[in-house]
C-alpha positions, 0 to 999 in steps of 0.5 A, spaced: 524 485 473 519 490 476 515 490 470 514 482 471 512 483 478 507 489 477 504 484 471 503 479 476 500 483 481 495 486 476 493 479 473 491 476 480 484 473 479 479 473 484 480 480 486 478 486 482 484 488 479 483 496 480 483 495 487 490 491 487 493 496 483 490 501 488 493 498 494 500 497 490 500 504 489 499 506 496 504 501 499 509 504 494 507 511 495 508 510 503 515 506 502 517 512 497 515 517 503 519 513 508 525 513 503 525 520 502 524 521 510 531 517 511 535 520 506 533 527 506 531 528 514 534 523 517 527 521 520 526 513 520 520 509 522 520 501 524 518 496 519 512 495 524 510 503 524 511 503 516 506 497 515 501 500 521 501 507 517 499 503 510 494 499 514 491 506 517 491 509 510 488 503 507 482 503 512 481 511 511 480 509 503 475 504 505 471 509 510 472 514 504 468 508 499 473 504 497 470 498 499 473 492 495 479 494 499 476 490 505 478 483 502 485 485 501 486 489 508 485 486 514 481 491 518 483 492 526 
């Protein structure tokens, strides 16, 4: 099931596939870190805070030169 979702993400047309993969990896990594924080440190963030963290990291990547992510992430 996960493989099917990954293939759906990476075969998206109209958007550069490598940038979609980068965003998917960033989101997965941040969700994994949240899971570890909850499991091992009893530290929990809200969904809104987690999404803000992901958006912030994506914007940092954009500032660092990953300009194509701008079409995938709304900058605020």
